[in-house]
mmCIF file of the protein (N, C-alpha, C, O) and its ligand, coordinates in Angstrom:
data_MODEL
# 
_entry.id   MODEL 
# 
loop_
_entity.id 
_entity.type 
_entity.pdbx_number_of_molecules 
1 polymer     1 
2 non-polymer 1 
# 
_entity_poly.entity_id                      1 
_entity_poly.type                           'polypeptide(L)' 
_entity_poly.nstd_linkage                   no 
_entity_poly.nstd_monomer                   no 
_entity_poly.pdbx_seq_one_letter_code       MQRSPDPLGSCTECGTSLFDVDVLVAYETDDEREYYAECPDCRTVVHPR 
_entity_poly.pdbx_seq_one_letter_code_can   MQRSPDPLGSCTECGTSLFDVDVLVAYETDDEREYYAECPDCRTVVHPR 
_entity_poly.pdbx_strand_id                 A 
# 
loop_
_entity_poly_seq.entity_id 
_entity_poly_seq.num 
_entity_poly_seq.mon_id 
_entity_poly_seq.hetero 
1 1  MET n 
1 2  GLN n 
1 3  ARG n 
1 4  SER n 
1 5  PRO n 
1 6  ASP n 
1 7  PRO n 
1 8  LEU n 
1 9  GLY n 
1 10 SER n 
1 11 CYS n 
1 12 THR n 
1 13 GLU n 
1 14 CYS n 
1 15 GLY n 
1 16 THR n 
1 17 SER n 
1 18 LEU n 
1 19 PHE n 
1 20 ASP n 
1 21 VAL n 
1 22 ASP n 
1 23 VAL n 
1 24 LEU n 
1 25 VAL n 
1 26 ALA n 
1 27 TYR n 
1 28 GLU n 
1 29 THR n 
1 30 ASP n 
1 31 ASP n 
1 32 GLU n 
1 33 ARG n 
1 34 GLU n 
1 35 TYR n 
1 36 TYR n 
1 37 ALA n 
1 38 GLU n 
1 39 CYS n 
1 40 PRO n 
1 41 ASP n 
1 42 CYS n 
1 43 ARG n 
1 44 THR n 
1 45 VAL n 
1 46 VAL n 
1 47 HIS n 
1 48 PRO n 
1 49 ARG n 
# 
loop_
_struct_asym.id 
_struct_asym.entity_id 
A 1 
B 2 
# 
loop_
_chem_comp.id 
_chem_comp.type 
_chem_comp.mon_nstd_flag 
ALA 'L-peptide linking' y 
ARG 'L-peptide linking' y 
ASP 'L-peptide linking' y 
CYS 'L-peptide linking' y 
GLN 'L-peptide linking' y 
GLU 'L-peptide linking' y 
GLY 'peptide linking'   y 
HIS 'L-peptide linking' y 
LEU 'L-peptide linking' y 
MET 'L-peptide linking' y 
PHE 'L-peptide linking' y 
PRO 'L-peptide linking' y 
SER 'L-peptide linking' y 
THR 'L-peptide linking' y 
TYR 'L-peptide linking' y 
VAL 'L-peptide linking' y 
ZN  non-polymer         . 
# 
_pdbx_entity_nonpoly.entity_id   2 
_pdbx_entity_nonpoly.name        ? 
_pdbx_entity_nonpoly.comp_id     ZN 
# 
_pdbx_nonpoly_scheme.asym_id         B 
_pdbx_nonpoly_scheme.entity_id       2 
_pdbx_nonpoly_scheme.mon_id          ZN 
_pdbx_nonpoly_scheme.ndb_seq_num     1 
_pdbx_nonpoly_scheme.pdb_seq_num     101 
_pdbx_nonpoly_scheme.auth_seq_num    101 
_pdbx_nonpoly_scheme.pdb_mon_id      ZN 
_pdbx_nonpoly_scheme.auth_mon_id     ZN 
_pdbx_nonpoly_scheme.pdb_strand_id   A 
_pdbx_nonpoly_scheme.pdb_ins_code    . 
# 
loop_
_atom_site.group_PDB 
_atom_site.id 
_atom_site.type_symbol 
_atom_site.label_atom_id 
_atom_site.label_alt_id 
_atom_site.label_comp_id 
_atom_site.label_asym_id 
_atom_site.label_entity_id 
_atom_site.label_seq_id 
_atom_site.pdbx_PDB_ins_code 
_atom_site.Cartn_x 
_atom_site.Cartn_y 
_atom_site.Cartn_z 
_atom_site.occupancy 
_atom_site.B_iso_or_equiv 
_atom_site.pdbx_formal_charge 
_atom_site.auth_seq_id 
_atom_site.auth_comp_id 
_atom_site.auth_asym_id 
_atom_site.auth_atom_id 
_atom_site.pdbx_PDB_model_num 
ATOM   1   N  N  . MET A 1 1  ? 0.700   -1.093 -0.009  1.00 0.00 ? 1   MET A N  1 
ATOM   2   C  CA . MET A 1 1  ? 0.005   -0.179 0.046   1.00 0.00 ? 1   MET A CA 1 
ATOM   3   C  C  . MET A 1 1  ? 0.914   1.295  0.133   1.00 0.00 ? 1   MET A C  1 
ATOM   4   O  O  . MET A 1 1  ? 1.629   1.577  1.094   1.00 0.00 ? 1   MET A O  1 
ATOM   5   N  N  . GLN A 1 2  ? 0.720   2.195  -1.123  1.00 0.00 ? 2   GLN A N  1 
ATOM   6   C  CA . GLN A 1 2  ? 1.663   3.306  -1.090  1.00 0.00 ? 2   GLN A CA 1 
ATOM   7   C  C  . GLN A 1 2  ? 0.971   4.337  -0.164  1.00 0.00 ? 2   GLN A C  1 
ATOM   8   O  O  . GLN A 1 2  ? -0.235  4.406  0.072   1.00 0.00 ? 2   GLN A O  1 
ATOM   9   N  N  . ARG A 1 3  ? 1.965   5.129  0.318   1.00 0.00 ? 3   ARG A N  1 
ATOM   10  C  CA . ARG A 1 3  ? 1.383   6.355  0.989   1.00 0.00 ? 3   ARG A CA 1 
ATOM   11  C  C  . ARG A 1 3  ? 2.022   7.565  0.294   1.00 0.00 ? 3   ARG A C  1 
ATOM   12  O  O  . ARG A 1 3  ? 3.210   7.612  -0.024  1.00 0.00 ? 3   ARG A O  1 
ATOM   13  N  N  . SER A 1 4  ? 1.270   8.380  0.121   1.00 0.00 ? 4   SER A N  1 
ATOM   14  C  CA . SER A 1 4  ? 1.480   9.622  -0.569  1.00 0.00 ? 4   SER A CA 1 
ATOM   15  C  C  . SER A 1 4  ? 1.132   10.832 0.157   1.00 0.00 ? 4   SER A C  1 
ATOM   16  O  O  . SER A 1 4  ? 0.079   10.895 0.791   1.00 0.00 ? 4   SER A O  1 
ATOM   17  N  N  . PRO A 1 5  ? 2.071   11.928 0.094   1.00 0.00 ? 5   PRO A N  1 
ATOM   18  C  CA . PRO A 1 5  ? 1.502   13.140 0.634   1.00 0.00 ? 5   PRO A CA 1 
ATOM   19  C  C  . PRO A 1 5  ? 0.723   14.089 -0.538  1.00 0.00 ? 5   PRO A C  1 
ATOM   20  O  O  . PRO A 1 5  ? 0.154   15.157 -0.309  1.00 0.00 ? 5   PRO A O  1 
ATOM   21  N  N  . ASP A 1 6  ? 0.817   13.581 -1.530  1.00 0.00 ? 6   ASP A N  1 
ATOM   22  C  CA . ASP A 1 6  ? 0.020   14.236 -2.746  1.00 0.00 ? 6   ASP A CA 1 
ATOM   23  C  C  . ASP A 1 6  ? -1.580  14.230 -2.624  1.00 0.00 ? 6   ASP A C  1 
ATOM   24  O  O  . ASP A 1 6  ? -2.039  13.114 -2.380  1.00 0.00 ? 6   ASP A O  1 
ATOM   25  N  N  . PRO A 1 7  ? -2.333  15.067 -2.723  1.00 0.00 ? 7   PRO A N  1 
ATOM   26  C  CA . PRO A 1 7  ? -3.673  14.837 -2.467  1.00 0.00 ? 7   PRO A CA 1 
ATOM   27  C  C  . PRO A 1 7  ? -4.297  13.903 -3.654  1.00 0.00 ? 7   PRO A C  1 
ATOM   28  O  O  . PRO A 1 7  ? -3.862  13.780 -4.799  1.00 0.00 ? 7   PRO A O  1 
ATOM   29  N  N  . LEU A 1 8  ? -5.368  13.316 -3.098  1.00 0.00 ? 8   LEU A N  1 
ATOM   30  C  CA . LEU A 1 8  ? -6.061  12.415 -4.078  1.00 0.00 ? 8   LEU A CA 1 
ATOM   31  C  C  . LEU A 1 8  ? -6.823  12.991 -5.299  1.00 0.00 ? 8   LEU A C  1 
ATOM   32  O  O  . LEU A 1 8  ? -6.936  12.560 -6.447  1.00 0.00 ? 8   LEU A O  1 
ATOM   33  N  N  . GLY A 1 9  ? -7.337  14.164 -4.660  1.00 0.00 ? 9   GLY A N  1 
ATOM   34  C  CA . GLY A 1 9  ? -8.030  15.026 -5.673  1.00 0.00 ? 9   GLY A CA 1 
ATOM   35  C  C  . GLY A 1 9  ? -8.611  16.098 -4.758  1.00 0.00 ? 9   GLY A C  1 
ATOM   36  O  O  . GLY A 1 9  ? -8.217  16.334 -3.616  1.00 0.00 ? 9   GLY A O  1 
ATOM   37  N  N  . SER A 1 10 ? -9.727  16.795 -5.486  1.00 0.00 ? 10  SER A N  1 
ATOM   38  C  CA . SER A 1 10 ? -10.282 17.774 -4.691  1.00 0.00 ? 10  SER A CA 1 
ATOM   39  C  C  . SER A 1 10 ? -11.600 17.457 -4.641  1.00 0.00 ? 10  SER A C  1 
ATOM   40  O  O  . SER A 1 10 ? -12.207 16.749 -5.444  1.00 0.00 ? 10  SER A O  1 
ATOM   41  N  N  . CYS A 1 11 ? -12.123 18.127 -3.455  1.00 0.00 ? 11  CYS A N  1 
ATOM   42  C  CA . CYS A 1 11 ? -13.818 18.182 -3.339  1.00 0.00 ? 11  CYS A CA 1 
ATOM   43  C  C  . CYS A 1 11 ? -14.547 18.818 -4.452  1.00 0.00 ? 11  CYS A C  1 
ATOM   44  O  O  . CYS A 1 11 ? -14.234 19.927 -4.885  1.00 0.00 ? 11  CYS A O  1 
ATOM   45  N  N  . THR A 1 12 ? -15.525 18.110 -4.916  1.00 0.00 ? 12  THR A N  1 
ATOM   46  C  CA . THR A 1 12 ? -16.181 18.561 -5.939  1.00 0.00 ? 12  THR A CA 1 
ATOM   47  C  C  . THR A 1 12 ? -17.063 19.899 -5.602  1.00 0.00 ? 12  THR A C  1 
ATOM   48  O  O  . THR A 1 12 ? -17.314 20.755 -6.451  1.00 0.00 ? 12  THR A O  1 
ATOM   49  N  N  . GLU A 1 13 ? -17.395 19.941 -4.560  1.00 0.00 ? 13  GLU A N  1 
ATOM   50  C  CA . GLU A 1 13 ? -18.437 21.035 -4.127  1.00 0.00 ? 13  GLU A CA 1 
ATOM   51  C  C  . GLU A 1 13 ? -17.388 22.472 -3.650  1.00 0.00 ? 13  GLU A C  1 
ATOM   52  O  O  . GLU A 1 13 ? -17.631 23.607 -4.062  1.00 0.00 ? 13  GLU A O  1 
ATOM   53  N  N  . CYS A 1 14 ? -16.411 22.195 -2.874  1.00 0.00 ? 14  CYS A N  1 
ATOM   54  C  CA . CYS A 1 14 ? -15.592 23.407 -2.582  1.00 0.00 ? 14  CYS A CA 1 
ATOM   55  C  C  . CYS A 1 14 ? -14.181 23.490 -2.872  1.00 0.00 ? 14  CYS A C  1 
ATOM   56  O  O  . CYS A 1 14 ? -13.535 24.453 -2.459  1.00 0.00 ? 14  CYS A O  1 
ATOM   57  N  N  . GLY A 1 15 ? -13.629 22.541 -3.564  1.00 0.00 ? 15  GLY A N  1 
ATOM   58  C  CA . GLY A 1 15 ? -12.416 22.513 -3.980  1.00 0.00 ? 15  GLY A CA 1 
ATOM   59  C  C  . GLY A 1 15 ? -11.224 22.238 -3.048  1.00 0.00 ? 15  GLY A C  1 
ATOM   60  O  O  . GLY A 1 15 ? -10.066 22.466 -3.399  1.00 0.00 ? 15  GLY A O  1 
ATOM   61  N  N  . THR A 1 16 ? -11.555 21.738 -1.842  1.00 0.00 ? 16  THR A N  1 
ATOM   62  C  CA . THR A 1 16 ? -10.494 21.499 -0.803  1.00 0.00 ? 16  THR A CA 1 
ATOM   63  C  C  . THR A 1 16 ? -9.612  20.316 -1.067  1.00 0.00 ? 16  THR A C  1 
ATOM   64  O  O  . THR A 1 16 ? -10.239 19.260 -1.147  1.00 0.00 ? 16  THR A O  1 
ATOM   65  N  N  . SER A 1 17 ? -8.420  20.236 -1.209  1.00 0.00 ? 17  SER A N  1 
ATOM   66  C  CA . SER A 1 17 ? -7.965  18.989 -1.412  1.00 0.00 ? 17  SER A CA 1 
ATOM   67  C  C  . SER A 1 17 ? -8.033  17.789 -0.514  1.00 0.00 ? 17  SER A C  1 
ATOM   68  O  O  . SER A 1 17 ? -8.024  17.976 0.703   1.00 0.00 ? 17  SER A O  1 
ATOM   69  N  N  . LEU A 1 18 ? -8.085  16.876 -0.880  1.00 0.00 ? 18  LEU A N  1 
ATOM   70  C  CA . LEU A 1 18 ? -8.417  15.356 -0.157  1.00 0.00 ? 18  LEU A CA 1 
ATOM   71  C  C  . LEU A 1 18 ? -7.278  14.486 -0.179  1.00 0.00 ? 18  LEU A C  1 
ATOM   72  O  O  . LEU A 1 18 ? -6.608  14.173 -1.164  1.00 0.00 ? 18  LEU A O  1 
ATOM   73  N  N  . PHE A 1 19 ? -7.135  14.136 0.988   1.00 0.00 ? 19  PHE A N  1 
ATOM   74  C  CA . PHE A 1 19 ? -5.986  13.104 1.340   1.00 0.00 ? 19  PHE A CA 1 
ATOM   75  C  C  . PHE A 1 19 ? -6.397  11.843 1.753   1.00 0.00 ? 19  PHE A C  1 
ATOM   76  O  O  . PHE A 1 19 ? -7.592  11.592 1.911   1.00 0.00 ? 19  PHE A O  1 
ATOM   77  N  N  . ASP A 1 20 ? -5.376  10.893 1.974   1.00 0.00 ? 20  ASP A N  1 
ATOM   78  C  CA . ASP A 1 20 ? -5.865  9.396  2.370   1.00 0.00 ? 20  ASP A CA 1 
ATOM   79  C  C  . ASP A 1 20 ? -6.720  9.396  3.654   1.00 0.00 ? 20  ASP A C  1 
ATOM   80  O  O  . ASP A 1 20 ? -7.614  8.572  3.846   1.00 0.00 ? 20  ASP A O  1 
ATOM   81  N  N  . VAL A 1 21 ? -6.413  10.299 4.454   1.00 0.00 ? 21  VAL A N  1 
ATOM   82  C  CA . VAL A 1 21 ? -7.225  10.248 5.873   1.00 0.00 ? 21  VAL A CA 1 
ATOM   83  C  C  . VAL A 1 21 ? -8.525  10.458 5.596   1.00 0.00 ? 21  VAL A C  1 
ATOM   84  O  O  . VAL A 1 21 ? -9.332  9.873  6.318   1.00 0.00 ? 21  VAL A O  1 
ATOM   85  N  N  . ASP A 1 22 ? -9.021  11.293 4.548   1.00 0.00 ? 22  ASP A N  1 
ATOM   86  C  CA . ASP A 1 22 ? -10.421 11.654 4.438   1.00 0.00 ? 22  ASP A CA 1 
ATOM   87  C  C  . ASP A 1 22 ? -11.244 10.674 3.753   1.00 0.00 ? 22  ASP A C  1 
ATOM   88  O  O  . ASP A 1 22 ? -12.450 10.853 3.586   1.00 0.00 ? 22  ASP A O  1 
ATOM   89  N  N  . VAL A 1 23 ? -10.477 9.399  3.259   1.00 0.00 ? 23  VAL A N  1 
ATOM   90  C  CA . VAL A 1 23 ? -11.122 8.435  2.363   1.00 0.00 ? 23  VAL A CA 1 
ATOM   91  C  C  . VAL A 1 23 ? -11.957 7.319  3.313   1.00 0.00 ? 23  VAL A C  1 
ATOM   92  O  O  . VAL A 1 23 ? -11.532 6.707  4.292   1.00 0.00 ? 23  VAL A O  1 
ATOM   93  N  N  . LEU A 1 24 ? -13.266 7.266  2.701   1.00 0.00 ? 24  LEU A N  1 
ATOM   94  C  CA . LEU A 1 24 ? -14.046 6.471  3.551   1.00 0.00 ? 24  LEU A CA 1 
ATOM   95  C  C  . LEU A 1 24 ? -14.313 5.189  2.785   1.00 0.00 ? 24  LEU A C  1 
ATOM   96  O  O  . LEU A 1 24 ? -14.772 4.235  3.413   1.00 0.00 ? 24  LEU A O  1 
ATOM   97  N  N  . VAL A 1 25 ? -14.072 5.078  1.505   1.00 0.00 ? 25  VAL A N  1 
ATOM   98  C  CA . VAL A 1 25 ? -14.195 3.904  0.855   1.00 0.00 ? 25  VAL A CA 1 
ATOM   99  C  C  . VAL A 1 25 ? -13.253 3.862  -0.406  1.00 0.00 ? 25  VAL A C  1 
ATOM   100 O  O  . VAL A 1 25 ? -13.343 4.810  -1.185  1.00 0.00 ? 25  VAL A O  1 
ATOM   101 N  N  . ALA A 1 26 ? -12.242 2.724  -0.716  1.00 0.00 ? 26  ALA A N  1 
ATOM   102 C  CA . ALA A 1 26 ? -11.556 2.905  -2.044  1.00 0.00 ? 26  ALA A CA 1 
ATOM   103 C  C  . ALA A 1 26 ? -11.981 1.422  -2.445  1.00 0.00 ? 26  ALA A C  1 
ATOM   104 O  O  . ALA A 1 26 ? -12.345 0.504  -1.709  1.00 0.00 ? 26  ALA A O  1 
ATOM   105 N  N  . TYR A 1 27 ? -11.836 1.455  -3.748  1.00 0.00 ? 27  TYR A N  1 
ATOM   106 C  CA . TYR A 1 27 ? -12.195 0.458  -4.526  1.00 0.00 ? 27  TYR A CA 1 
ATOM   107 C  C  . TYR A 1 27 ? -11.573 0.304  -5.942  1.00 0.00 ? 27  TYR A C  1 
ATOM   108 O  O  . TYR A 1 27 ? -11.216 1.358  -6.468  1.00 0.00 ? 27  TYR A O  1 
ATOM   109 N  N  . GLU A 1 28 ? -11.385 -0.859 -6.647  1.00 0.00 ? 28  GLU A N  1 
ATOM   110 C  CA . GLU A 1 28 ? -10.673 -1.033 -7.600  1.00 0.00 ? 28  GLU A CA 1 
ATOM   111 C  C  . GLU A 1 28 ? -11.818 -1.102 -8.974  1.00 0.00 ? 28  GLU A C  1 
ATOM   112 O  O  . GLU A 1 28 ? -12.820 -1.818 -8.982  1.00 0.00 ? 28  GLU A O  1 
ATOM   113 N  N  . THR A 1 29 ? -11.401 -0.202 -10.069 1.00 0.00 ? 29  THR A N  1 
ATOM   114 C  CA . THR A 1 29 ? -12.317 -0.456 -11.395 1.00 0.00 ? 29  THR A CA 1 
ATOM   115 C  C  . THR A 1 29 ? -11.340 -1.215 -12.268 1.00 0.00 ? 29  THR A C  1 
ATOM   116 O  O  . THR A 1 29 ? -10.382 -1.848 -11.824 1.00 0.00 ? 29  THR A O  1 
ATOM   117 N  N  . ASP A 1 30 ? -11.604 -1.119 -13.325 1.00 0.00 ? 30  ASP A N  1 
ATOM   118 C  CA . ASP A 1 30 ? -10.810 -1.959 -14.511 1.00 0.00 ? 30  ASP A CA 1 
ATOM   119 C  C  . ASP A 1 30 ? -9.326  -1.617 -14.298 1.00 0.00 ? 30  ASP A C  1 
ATOM   120 O  O  . ASP A 1 30 ? -8.497  -2.504 -14.096 1.00 0.00 ? 30  ASP A O  1 
ATOM   121 N  N  . ASP A 1 31 ? -8.994  -0.260 -14.350 1.00 0.00 ? 31  ASP A N  1 
ATOM   122 C  CA . ASP A 1 31 ? -7.575  -0.370 -14.447 1.00 0.00 ? 31  ASP A CA 1 
ATOM   123 C  C  . ASP A 1 31 ? -7.251  1.061  -13.561 1.00 0.00 ? 31  ASP A C  1 
ATOM   124 O  O  . ASP A 1 31 ? -6.307  1.800  -13.842 1.00 0.00 ? 31  ASP A O  1 
ATOM   125 N  N  . GLU A 1 32 ? -8.003  1.258  -12.682 1.00 0.00 ? 32  GLU A N  1 
ATOM   126 C  CA . GLU A 1 32 ? -7.572  2.358  -11.401 1.00 0.00 ? 32  GLU A CA 1 
ATOM   127 C  C  . GLU A 1 32 ? -8.478  2.321  -10.338 1.00 0.00 ? 32  GLU A C  1 
ATOM   128 O  O  . GLU A 1 32 ? -9.585  1.789  -10.256 1.00 0.00 ? 32  GLU A O  1 
ATOM   129 N  N  . ARG A 1 33 ? -7.754  3.046  -9.449  1.00 0.00 ? 33  ARG A N  1 
ATOM   130 C  CA . ARG A 1 33 ? -8.381  3.190  -7.724  1.00 0.00 ? 33  ARG A CA 1 
ATOM   131 C  C  . ARG A 1 33 ? -9.201  4.201  -7.851  1.00 0.00 ? 33  ARG A C  1 
ATOM   132 O  O  . ARG A 1 33 ? -8.900  5.241  -8.437  1.00 0.00 ? 33  ARG A O  1 
ATOM   133 N  N  . GLU A 1 34 ? -10.372 3.958  -7.277  1.00 0.00 ? 34  GLU A N  1 
ATOM   134 C  CA . GLU A 1 34 ? -11.454 5.194  -7.092  1.00 0.00 ? 34  GLU A CA 1 
ATOM   135 C  C  . GLU A 1 34 ? -11.730 5.135  -5.481  1.00 0.00 ? 34  GLU A C  1 
ATOM   136 O  O  . GLU A 1 34 ? -11.623 4.183  -4.708  1.00 0.00 ? 34  GLU A O  1 
ATOM   137 N  N  . TYR A 1 35 ? -12.086 6.355  -5.273  1.00 0.00 ? 35  TYR A N  1 
ATOM   138 C  CA . TYR A 1 35 ? -12.358 6.852  -4.000  1.00 0.00 ? 35  TYR A CA 1 
ATOM   139 C  C  . TYR A 1 35 ? -13.619 7.410  -3.539  1.00 0.00 ? 35  TYR A C  1 
ATOM   140 O  O  . TYR A 1 35 ? -14.185 8.139  -4.353  1.00 0.00 ? 35  TYR A O  1 
ATOM   141 N  N  . TYR A 1 36 ? -14.120 7.253  -2.544  1.00 0.00 ? 36  TYR A N  1 
ATOM   142 C  CA . TYR A 1 36 ? -15.130 8.250  -1.926  1.00 0.00 ? 36  TYR A CA 1 
ATOM   143 C  C  . TYR A 1 36 ? -14.504 8.538  -0.575  1.00 0.00 ? 36  TYR A C  1 
ATOM   144 O  O  . TYR A 1 36 ? -14.038 7.758  0.256   1.00 0.00 ? 36  TYR A O  1 
ATOM   145 N  N  . ALA A 1 37 ? -14.630 10.072 -0.567  1.00 0.00 ? 37  ALA A N  1 
ATOM   146 C  CA . ALA A 1 37 ? -14.018 10.705 0.605   1.00 0.00 ? 37  ALA A CA 1 
ATOM   147 C  C  . ALA A 1 37 ? -14.888 11.803 1.227   1.00 0.00 ? 37  ALA A C  1 
ATOM   148 O  O  . ALA A 1 37 ? -15.587 12.570 0.564   1.00 0.00 ? 37  ALA A O  1 
ATOM   149 N  N  . GLU A 1 38 ? -14.779 11.809 2.569   1.00 0.00 ? 38  GLU A N  1 
ATOM   150 C  CA . GLU A 1 38 ? -15.604 13.012 3.128   1.00 0.00 ? 38  GLU A CA 1 
ATOM   151 C  C  . GLU A 1 38 ? -14.851 14.333 3.232   1.00 0.00 ? 38  GLU A C  1 
ATOM   152 O  O  . GLU A 1 38 ? -13.938 14.444 4.051   1.00 0.00 ? 38  GLU A O  1 
ATOM   153 N  N  . CYS A 1 39 ? -15.136 15.151 2.579   1.00 0.00 ? 39  CYS A N  1 
ATOM   154 C  CA . CYS A 1 39 ? -14.324 16.653 2.728   1.00 0.00 ? 39  CYS A CA 1 
ATOM   155 C  C  . CYS A 1 39 ? -14.275 17.114 4.159   1.00 0.00 ? 39  CYS A C  1 
ATOM   156 O  O  . CYS A 1 39 ? -15.303 17.340 4.798   1.00 0.00 ? 39  CYS A O  1 
ATOM   157 N  N  . PRO A 1 40 ? -12.975 17.261 4.688   1.00 0.00 ? 40  PRO A N  1 
ATOM   158 C  CA . PRO A 1 40 ? -12.839 17.703 5.879   1.00 0.00 ? 40  PRO A CA 1 
ATOM   159 C  C  . PRO A 1 40 ? -13.489 19.318 6.099   1.00 0.00 ? 40  PRO A C  1 
ATOM   160 O  O  . PRO A 1 40 ? -13.656 19.840 7.201   1.00 0.00 ? 40  PRO A O  1 
ATOM   161 N  N  . ASP A 1 41 ? -13.762 19.868 4.948   1.00 0.00 ? 41  ASP A N  1 
ATOM   162 C  CA . ASP A 1 41 ? -14.231 21.350 5.102   1.00 0.00 ? 41  ASP A CA 1 
ATOM   163 C  C  . ASP A 1 41 ? -15.695 21.334 4.855   1.00 0.00 ? 41  ASP A C  1 
ATOM   164 O  O  . ASP A 1 41 ? -16.331 21.683 5.849   1.00 0.00 ? 41  ASP A O  1 
ATOM   165 N  N  . CYS A 1 42 ? -16.291 21.082 3.997   1.00 0.00 ? 42  CYS A N  1 
ATOM   166 C  CA . CYS A 1 42 ? -17.776 20.988 3.894   1.00 0.00 ? 42  CYS A CA 1 
ATOM   167 C  C  . CYS A 1 42 ? -18.556 19.854 4.337   1.00 0.00 ? 42  CYS A C  1 
ATOM   168 O  O  . CYS A 1 42 ? -19.785 19.830 4.396   1.00 0.00 ? 42  CYS A O  1 
ATOM   169 N  N  . ARG A 1 43 ? -17.688 18.822 4.675   1.00 0.00 ? 43  ARG A N  1 
ATOM   170 C  CA . ARG A 1 43 ? -18.372 17.482 5.170   1.00 0.00 ? 43  ARG A CA 1 
ATOM   171 C  C  . ARG A 1 43 ? -19.431 16.913 4.150   1.00 0.00 ? 43  ARG A C  1 
ATOM   172 O  O  . ARG A 1 43 ? -20.461 16.355 4.530   1.00 0.00 ? 43  ARG A O  1 
ATOM   173 N  N  . THR A 1 44 ? -19.109 17.093 2.867   1.00 0.00 ? 44  THR A N  1 
ATOM   174 C  CA . THR A 1 44 ? -19.855 16.315 1.796   1.00 0.00 ? 44  THR A CA 1 
ATOM   175 C  C  . THR A 1 44 ? -19.173 15.273 1.422   1.00 0.00 ? 44  THR A C  1 
ATOM   176 O  O  . THR A 1 44 ? -17.964 15.455 1.275   1.00 0.00 ? 44  THR A O  1 
ATOM   177 N  N  . VAL A 1 45 ? -19.653 14.083 1.197   1.00 0.00 ? 45  VAL A N  1 
ATOM   178 C  CA . VAL A 1 45 ? -19.144 12.984 0.402   1.00 0.00 ? 45  VAL A CA 1 
ATOM   179 C  C  . VAL A 1 45 ? -19.112 13.138 -0.892  1.00 0.00 ? 45  VAL A C  1 
ATOM   180 O  O  . VAL A 1 45 ? -20.103 13.418 -1.568  1.00 0.00 ? 45  VAL A O  1 
ATOM   181 N  N  . VAL A 1 46 ? -17.857 12.949 -1.370  1.00 0.00 ? 46  VAL A N  1 
ATOM   182 C  CA . VAL A 1 46 ? -17.493 13.173 -2.762  1.00 0.00 ? 46  VAL A CA 1 
ATOM   183 C  C  . VAL A 1 46 ? -16.709 12.224 -3.302  1.00 0.00 ? 46  VAL A C  1 
ATOM   184 O  O  . VAL A 1 46 ? -16.050 11.438 -2.621  1.00 0.00 ? 46  VAL A O  1 
ATOM   185 N  N  . HIS A 1 47 ? -16.735 12.241 -4.552  1.00 0.00 ? 47  HIS A N  1 
ATOM   186 C  CA . HIS A 1 47 ? -15.903 11.298 -5.448  1.00 0.00 ? 47  HIS A CA 1 
ATOM   187 C  C  . HIS A 1 47 ? -14.675 12.309 -6.008  1.00 0.00 ? 47  HIS A C  1 
ATOM   188 O  O  . HIS A 1 47 ? -14.889 13.027 -6.985  1.00 0.00 ? 47  HIS A O  1 
ATOM   189 N  N  . PRO A 1 48 ? -13.377 12.312 -5.321  1.00 0.00 ? 48  PRO A N  1 
ATOM   190 C  CA . PRO A 1 48 ? -12.537 13.166 -5.510  1.00 0.00 ? 48  PRO A CA 1 
ATOM   191 C  C  . PRO A 1 48 ? -11.929 13.199 -7.141  1.00 0.00 ? 48  PRO A C  1 
ATOM   192 O  O  . PRO A 1 48 ? -11.836 12.140 -7.761  1.00 0.00 ? 48  PRO A O  1 
ATOM   193 N  N  . ARG A 1 49 ? -11.615 14.230 -7.633  1.00 0.00 ? 49  ARG A N  1 
ATOM   194 C  CA . ARG A 1 49 ? -11.222 14.200 -9.000  1.00 0.00 ? 49  ARG A CA 1 
ATOM   195 C  C  . ARG A 1 49 ? -9.698  15.152 -9.038  1.00 0.00 ? 49  ARG A C  1 
ATOM   196 O  O  . ARG A 1 49 ? -9.098  15.314 -10.100 1.00 0.00 ? 49  ARG A O  1 
HETATM 197 ZN ZN . ZN  B 2 .  ? -15.590 20.320 0.169   1.00 0.00 2 101 ZN  A ZN 1 
# 
């Protein structure tokens, strides 16, 4: 399991960067890893991009 300081993506609601610690669910698709994360700022569960 790789740990990276880089953000996974940004909140689609407010643009806050989302990190490993914010991830609720991670799952694999055909060729990439997808995440659902709770934004620490606006508390919305988003699909970071
Ligand atoms: Zn947010």
